C-alpha positions in Angstrom: 34.7 28.0 166.5 33.5 24.4 166.4 30.7 25.1 163.9 33.0 26.1 161.0 30.7 24.8 158.3 27.3 25.3 159.9 25.6 26.0 156.6 24.3 23.2 154.4 27.2 21.9 152.2 26.5 19.7 149.1 29.0 18.4 146.6 29.2 15.8 143.8 32.4 13.7 143.9 34.2 12.7 140.8 33.5 9.0 141.5 30.2 7.2 141.8 29.2 4.9 144.6 26.3 2.6 145.1 23.4 4.4 146.7 22.3 3.1 150.1 18.6 2.6 150.8 17.1 5.7 152.3 15.7 5.6 155.7 12.1 6.5 156.4 12.2 10.0 157.9 9.7 12.7 158.8 10.1 16.4 159.6 9.5 17.6 163.1 6.5 20.0 163.5 5.9 22.6 166.2 3.5 20.2 167.9 6.2 17.5 168.1 8.6 20.1 169.4 6.2 20.9 172.2 5.6 17.2 173.0 9.4 16.7 173.2 9.7 19.7 175.6 7.2 18.2 177.9 9.1 14.9 177.9 12.4 16.7 178.6 11.1 18.7 181.5 7.5 18.2 182.6 7.7 21.1 185.0 9.0 23.8 182.6 7.4 22.3 179.5 7.5 24.2 176.3 9.2 27.6 176.7 10.2 29.7 173.7 10.2 33.3 174.8 11.9 34.5 171.6 9.6 32.6 169.4 12.5 30.9 167.6 10.4 28.0 166.5 8.1 30.4 164.6 10.8 32.5 163.2 11.6 31.3 159.6 15.1 32.7 159.5 16.1 30.9 156.3 12.7 31.3 154.5 12.5 27.5 154.2 9.4 26.8 156.3 8.8 26.2 160.0 9.6 22.5 159.9 13.0 23.0 158.3 13.7 25.9 160.8 12.8 23.6 163.7 15.2 20.9 162.2 18.0 23.5 162.2 17.3 24.5 165.8 17.1 20.8 167.0 20.3 20.0 165.2 22.1 23.0 166.6 21.1 22.1 170.2 22.0 18.4 170.0 25.4 19.1 168.3 26.4 21.9 170.7 25.2 19.9 173.6 27.5 17.0 172.6 30.4 19.4 172.1 29.7 21.0 175.5 29.6 17.6 177.3 33.1 16.8 175.9 34.3 20.3 176.7 33.0 20.3 180.3 34.8 17.0 181.1 37.9 18.1 179.2 38.1 21.4 181.0 38.0 19.7 184.4 40.7 17.2 183.3 43.0 19.8 181.9 42.5 22.2 184.8 43.8 19.4 187.1 47.1 19.2 185.1 46.3 15.8 183.6 47.8 15.3 180.2 49.2 12.8 177.7 52.7 11.5 178.6 54.3 11.8 175.2 55.5 14.7 173.0 53.1 16.8 171.0 55.7 17.8 168.4 59.4 17.3 168.1 60.1 20.2 170.5 56.9 20.6 172.4 55.5 18.1 174.9 51.9 17.8 176.3 53.5 18.6 179.7 54.7 21.9 178.2 51.2 22.8 177.1 49.7 21.7 180.5 52.2 23.9 182.3 50.8 27.0 180.4 48.0 27.4 182.9 44.2 27.1 182.6 42.6 25.3 179.7 42.2 28.5 177.6 45.9 29.3 178.3 46.7 25.8 177.2 44.9 26.4 173.9 46.8 29.6 173.3 50.1 27.7 174.0 49.5 25.2 171.3 51.7 25.6 168.2 49.9 27.3 165.3 50.2 24.2 163.2 48.4 22.2 165.8 45.5 24.6 166.0 45.1 24.7 162.2 45.2 20.9 162.1 42.5 20.7 164.8 40.3 23.2 163.1 40.6 21.6 159.7 39.7 18.2 161.1 36.6 19.8 162.8 35.8 21.3 159.4 36.0 17.9 157.8 33.6 16.4 160.3 31.2 19.3 159.8 31.2 18.7 156.0 30.5 15.0 156.6 27.5 15.9 158.7 26.2 18.5 156.3 26.9 17.0 152.9 23.8 15.7 151.1 25.9 13.2 149.2 27.5 11.7 152.3 24.2 11.6 154.2 22.6 9.7 151.4 25.3 7.1 151.4 24.2 6.3 155.0 20.5 6.3 154.0 19.9 9.7 155.6 18.6 13.1 154.7 19.7 16.5 155.8 18.0 17.7 159.0 16.5 20.6 157.2 15.1 18.4 154.4 13.3 15.8 156.4 16.2 14.1 158.1 16.6 13.3 161.8 18.3 16.0 163.9 21.4 14.7 165.7 21.9 11.8 163.3 25.5 11.5 161.9 26.4 9.6 158.8 29.0 6.8 158.6 32.4 8.1 157.6 33.4 4.7 156.5 31.4 5.2 153.2 33.4 8.3 152.2 37.0 7.6 153.3 39.3 6.5 150.5 40.9 3.9 152.9 39.5 1.5 155.5 38.3 3.2 158.7 37.9 0.9 161.8 35.3 3.0 163.6 32.6 5.5 162.9 32.5 8.9 164.7 29.0 8.2 166.1 28.4 4.9 168.0 31.9 3.5 167.1 31.2 0.2 168.9 27.7 -0.3 167.7 26.1 -0.2 171.1 23.1 1.9 170.1 22.2 -0.7 167.4 21.5 -3.2 170.2 19.1 -0.9 172.0 15.3 -1.2 171.9 13.4 1.8 170.4 12.2 2.6 173.9 15.7 2.7 175.4 16.9 4.8 172.4 14.2 7.4 173.1 15.0 7.5 176.8 18.8 7.9 176.0 18.1 10.7 173.6 16.1 12.6 176.2 18.9 12.2 178.7 21.4 13.3 176.1 19.5 16.6 175.4 19.1 17.4 179.1 22.7 16.6 179.8 23.8 18.7 176.8 21.8 21.7 178.0 23.4 21.4 181.5 26.8 21.0 179.9 26.4 24.1 177.8 25.6 26.2 180.9 28.5 24.5 182.8 31.2 25.2 180.2 30.1 28.8 179.7 30.2 29.2 183.4 33.8 28.1 183.5 34.7 30.4 180.6 32.8 33.4 182.2 34.4 33.0 185.6 37.9 32.6 184.1 37.5 35.8 182.0 35.6 37.8 184.6 36.4 36.6 188.1 33.4 36.8 190.3 30.9 36.7 187.5 29.8 33.2 188.6 29.7 33.3 192.4 29.5 29.5 192.8 32.8 29.2 191.0 34.6 32.2 192.6 38.2 31.2 193.5 37.8 27.8 191.8 38.6 28.8 188.2 42.0 30.2 187.2 41.8 33.7 185.7 42.4 34.0 181.9 43.4 37.3 180.3 43.4 36.1 176.6 40.9 36.4 173.9 38.3 33.9 175.2 36.1 33.8 172.0 38.9 33.9 169.5 40.4 30.7 167.9 43.8 32.3 167.6 46.1 34.3 169.9 49.0 36.7 169.5 51.4 33.8 169.0 49.5 32.9 165.8 50.1 36.4 164.1 51.8 34.6 161.3 48.5 33.5 159.9 46.6 35.8 157.6 44.1 38.3 159.2 44.9 37.1 162.8 46.5 40.5 163.7 43.5 42.4 162.4 41.2 40.1 164.3 42.9 40.6 167.6 42.9 44.4 167.1 39.2 44.3 166.5 38.4 42.1 169.5 36.2 43.6 172.2 37.4 41.1 174.9 
């Protein structure tokens, strides 16, 4: 759901903007991937039982395929870290004190139950707004034009996996903060500290992906995660669907729910 525009998106805007100097980048090879794996976990080391690093799924070469895999892991790890913390906060009934819309408050949504139930309880317009905003962020991260304005290249064309462009360069009005490193803390780090932080981020992201899926699995199938048995509220909805029965007014939603296997 969060990877609405996972394919590479390129577009040429109607206006021209001064090109930013391009950063020096290099594509990651299989040897560099193995070296990274050893740094992340010296005990396990490089482990690729499905040979994903060797599978050229887009027929673009191994380096580009590795760039895709690295980007996917970093991005989903970041989303999972936010989701893991957010799930715990929402499960405790913590919510914003103000109204969500003119007739619906955040307290109403929180009272719906578990975090998945809370998502289902959101007004359809709110869900669409969230998904469209996520789609906009995906386009910013995938667009060749936007990446070049920040001196970057696409992660499948020699760019650095995990790097996100500045959205200040593409917005038609002033934006106070960037999505990535909004307070400029990373710019003050030494290269050594940046590398250490990146390794920590990848490891934490991997753990968060396991954690959030454990929450989802236990909620949908009670007892499937013994360590969480009795700690996660059951959920009877469509756990992998972005929309629920209350969103049947949207095109294709009714057909999607009929075809669901969950």
